C-alpha positions as CSV (number, residue, x, y, z in Angstrom):
1,M,25.5,-16.4,26.7
2,Q,28.0,-14.5,24.7
3,T,31.3,-16.2,23.8
4,L,34.1,-14.4,22.1
5,K,37.0,-15.7,20.1
6,G,39.5,-17.9,22.0
7,K,36.7,-19.6,24.1
8,W,35.6,-23.2,23.8
9,L,32.5,-24.1,21.8
10,A,30.5,-27.3,21.8
11,L,28.9,-28.4,18.5
12,S,26.3,-31.0,18.1
13,L,25.9,-32.9,14.8
14,L,22.3,-33.8,14.2
15,S,20.2,-35.6,11.6
16,G,16.5,-35.3,11.0
17,C,14.1,-32.4,11.2
18,A,11.9,-31.4,14.1
19,A,12.8,-34.1,16.6
20,S,15.9,-36.2,16.3
21,L,18.6,-37.8,18.3
22,A,21.8,-35.9,18.9
23,G,24.8,-37.3,17.2
24,P,28.4,-37.0,18.4
25,A,29.5,-33.6,19.7
26,Y,33.0,-32.2,19.7
27,T,34.7,-29.2,21.2
28,I,36.9,-26.9,19.2
29,G,39.0,-24.0,20.3
30,G,38.8,-20.7,18.4
31,S,42.4,-19.8,17.9
32,G,41.6,-16.1,17.2
33,A,44.3,-16.1,14.5
34,A,43.6,-14.6,11.1
35,N,45.3,-17.5,9.5
36,P,42.8,-20.3,8.6
37,A,45.7,-22.8,8.6
38,A,46.0,-22.2,12.4
39,A,42.5,-23.7,13.0
40,P,42.6,-27.1,14.7
41,A,42.2,-30.1,12.5
42,F,39.2,-32.4,12.8
43,Q,41.3,-35.2,14.3
44,D,42.3,-32.9,17.1
45,W,38.7,-32.4,18.3
46,I,37.8,-33.9,21.7
47,A,34.4,-35.5,22.3
48,V,32.2,-33.7,24.8
49,D,30.9,-35.8,27.7
50,S,27.1,-36.5,27.5
51,A,26.6,-35.1,31.0
52,V,28.1,-31.8,29.9
53,L,25.8,-31.7,26.9
54,E,22.8,-32.5,29.0
55,R,23.5,-29.4,31.2
56,M,23.9,-27.2,28.1
57,R,20.6,-28.1,26.6
58,G,17.2,-26.8,27.5
59,G,13.9,-28.6,26.9
60,F,10.3,-29.3,28.0
61,D,8.1,-32.3,28.8
62,I,5.5,-33.2,26.1
63,A,4.0,-36.4,27.5
64,P,4.8,-38.5,30.5
65,G,8.3,-39.8,30.0
66,L,9.0,-38.0,26.7
67,K,11.3,-35.1,26.9
68,V,12.4,-32.9,24.0
69,S,15.1,-30.2,24.3
70,F,16.0,-27.4,22.0
71,G,19.0,-25.2,21.7
72,I,19.9,-22.5,19.1
73,E,23.4,-21.3,18.4
74,R,24.5,-18.4,16.2
75,L,28.1,-18.6,15.0
76,V,30.1,-16.0,13.0
77,N,33.3,-17.0,11.2
78,L,35.7,-14.7,9.5
79,N,38.0,-16.4,7.0
80,G,37.3,-19.7,8.7
81,V,38.1,-18.5,12.2
82,L,35.3,-18.4,14.9
83,Q,34.8,-14.8,16.0
84,T,31.6,-15.0,18.1
85,A,29.0,-17.5,19.3
86,T,25.7,-16.9,20.9
87,R,23.6,-19.7,22.5
88,I,20.0,-19.7,23.5
89,E,18.4,-22.7,25.1
90,V,14.8,-23.5,25.9
91,P,14.7,-24.6,29.5
92,V,12.2,-26.9,31.3
93,A,8.5,-26.4,30.8
94,G,7.0,-23.3,32.5
95,S,10.3,-21.4,32.6
96,P,11.2,-18.5,30.2
97,A,13.8,-19.1,27.6
98,N,17.4,-18.3,28.5
99,L,17.9,-15.2,26.4
100,P,21.2,-13.2,26.4
101,G,19.6,-10.0,27.6
102,G,21.2,-6.8,26.2
103,T,24.2,-8.4,24.6
104,A,25.2,-7.1,21.3
105,G,28.3,-8.6,19.7
106,L,30.6,-6.7,17.4
107,V,33.0,-8.2,14.8
108,Q,35.2,-5.6,13.1
109,N,37.6,-6.5,10.2
110,G,39.9,-3.8,8.7
111,L,40.6,-0.2,9.3
112,G,38.1,2.7,9.6
113,N,35.2,0.8,11.1
114,T,33.2,2.7,13.7
115,F,30.4,1.6,16.0
116,A,28.3,3.7,18.4
117,P,26.9,1.4,21.1
118,A,25.0,4.3,22.7
119,A,22.7,4.3,19.6
120,L,21.4,0.8,20.6
121,S,18.5,0.2,22.9
122,Q,19.2,-1.2,26.3
123,G,17.9,-4.7,25.5
124,A,19.5,-5.0,22.0
125,V,20.6,-8.5,21.1
126,G,22.5,-9.4,18.0
127,T,25.8,-9.5,16.3
128,F,27.1,-6.6,14.2
129,I,29.7,-7.3,11.5
130,Q,31.8,-4.5,10.0
131,N,34.2,-5.3,7.2
132,S,36.3,-2.8,5.2
133,I,38.6,-5.3,3.5
134,S,37.8,-6.9,0.1
135,N,37.8,-10.6,-0.6
136,Q,36.9,-11.7,3.0
137,T,34.8,-14.8,3.8
138,I,32.2,-14.0,6.3
139,Q,30.1,-17.0,7.4
140,S,27.1,-16.7,9.7
141,L,25.6,-20.0,10.9
142,T,22.4,-20.8,12.9
143,I,22.3,-24.2,14.4
144,I,19.1,-25.6,15.9
145,N,19.5,-28.6,18.1
146,A,16.5,-30.8,18.8
147,T,16.9,-34.0,20.9
148,T,14.6,-36.5,22.6
149,N,15.2,-39.1,25.2
150,S,13.2,-41.8,23.5
151,L,13.2,-42.7,19.9
152,E,10.9,-45.7,20.6
153,M,8.2,-43.4,22.0
154,L,8.4,-41.2,18.8
155,K,8.2,-44.3,16.6
156,G,5.2,-45.6,18.5
157,A,3.4,-42.2,18.3
158,N,4.2,-42.1,14.5
159,L,2.8,-45.6,14.1
160,Q,-0.4,-44.7,16.0
161,S,-0.8,-41.6,13.8
162,T,-0.2,-43.6,10.6
163,L,-2.7,-46.3,11.6
164,F,-5.3,-43.7,12.5
165,D,-4.8,-42.0,9.1
166,A,-5.0,-45.3,7.2
167,L,-8.2,-46.3,9.0
168,T,-9.8,-43.0,8.6
169,Q,-9.0,-42.8,4.9
170,S,-10.0,-46.5,4.3
171,T,-13.6,-45.9,5.4
172,G,-14.0,-43.1,2.8
173,T,-17.3,-41.4,2.3
174,R,-20.4,-43.7,2.1
């Protein structure tokens, strides 16, 4: 899915590493203006409904009742203004990932930039950034979202693993 400036974007704030619970999510609107002061303030962000986030995420089933979902977003900001966002999600088990087939994004800043899309292969995926102006801030972010439906199941699995390791190590070699 390719989203250009001026579209809405949902961000998910997370903590933890491989599997963690999603924190609050907010929507922000890319103003498309070159002026960073025109970007919306944090207090103007609107919380995204959990049902909307659930539809946006992909995932798979590891064990009975435990579901883990992953999503990857690639964002490009130019001088603090969102220029492009690409989202890939891992759907339910057994289905291929939702990849943006053949979508190549282009962000050009300044005069004299040229781009020859015919030189790309048919299935090219990525974002190309061309900048001919000095002192510009170009920021590329990759956000990996990992969520689970049951923290208690993960704690239980971790406890079982910890107990098994402790018992195995306590016997030692005899």
